[in-house]
C-alpha positions in Angstrom: -10.1 12.1 -2.6 -8.5 8.7 -2.5 -5.3 9.6 -4.4 -3.9 6.2 -3.5 -6.3 4.5 -5.9 -4.9 6.3 -8.9 -1.5 4.8 -8.2 -2.9 1.3 -7.4 -4.9 1.0 -10.6 -1.9 2.3 -12.7 0.4 -0.2 -11.1 -2.1 -3.0 -11.4 -2.1 -2.4 -15.2 1.7 -2.3 -15.2 1.8 1.2 -16.5 4.2 4.0 -15.8 3.1 7.6 -14.9 4.5 8.6 -18.3 2.1 6.1 -20.0 -0.9 7.6 -18.3 0.3 11.1 -18.9 0.7 10.4 -22.6 -2.9 9.0 -22.8 -4.1 12.2 -21.2 -2.0 14.4 -23.4 -0.1 16.0 -20.5 3.4 15.9 -19.1 4.5 13.1 -16.7 5.3 15.7 -14.0 1.8 17.1 -14.1 0.3 13.6 -13.8 2.6 12.8 -10.9 1.3 15.9 -9.1 -2.3 14.6 -9.5 -1.3 11.1 -8.3 0.4 12.4 -5.1 -2.3 14.9 -4.4 -0.3 18.0 -5.0 -2.8 19.2 -7.7 -6.5 18.6 -8.1 -7.4 16.6 -11.1 -9.7 18.4 -13.5 -13.0 16.6 -14.2 -12.2 16.1 -17.8 -9.1 14.2 -16.9 -11.0 12.1 -14.4 -13.5 11.3 -17.2 -10.7 10.4 -19.5 -9.0 8.2 -16.8 -12.3 6.4 -16.2 -12.6 5.5 -19.9 -8.8 4.7 -20.1 -9.1 2.2 -17.1 -12.7 1.1 -18.0 -14.0 2.0 -14.6 -16.1 4.8 -13.1 -15.0 8.2 -11.7 -16.5 7.2 -8.4 -14.1 4.2 -8.3 -11.1 6.4 -9.2 -11.9 8.8 -6.4 -12.7 6.2 -3.8 -16.5 6.7 -3.5 -17.1 3.0 -4.4 -15.1 -0.2 -4.3 -16.9 -1.5 -7.4 -14.5 -1.2 -10.3 -17.0 -2.0 -13.1 -18.1 1.1 -15.1 -21.7 2.1 -14.8 -24.0 1.0 -17.6 -24.8 3.5 -20.3 -28.0 5.5 -19.7 -31.1 4.5 -21.7 -31.5 8.2 -22.6 -27.9 8.4 -23.8 -28.5 5.5 -26.3 -31.5 7.4 -27.9 -29.4 10.3 -29.0 
């Protein structure tokens, strides 16, 4: 996983690790360990980060360089 991207996007938004940790409801130390690759990030936190940063999980983990979030599914809108 491209851990570097987590730090880059946070710094681009002028946020501290503690700001992001607070948004996730976790301690700064825990988030720091995700950012440096010491711990794997649970999928629910990746989802929350994608929403927080208005991007996609694929962008966060380095699978794409397109930072725009994916459009909502047509099926999802019918629920």
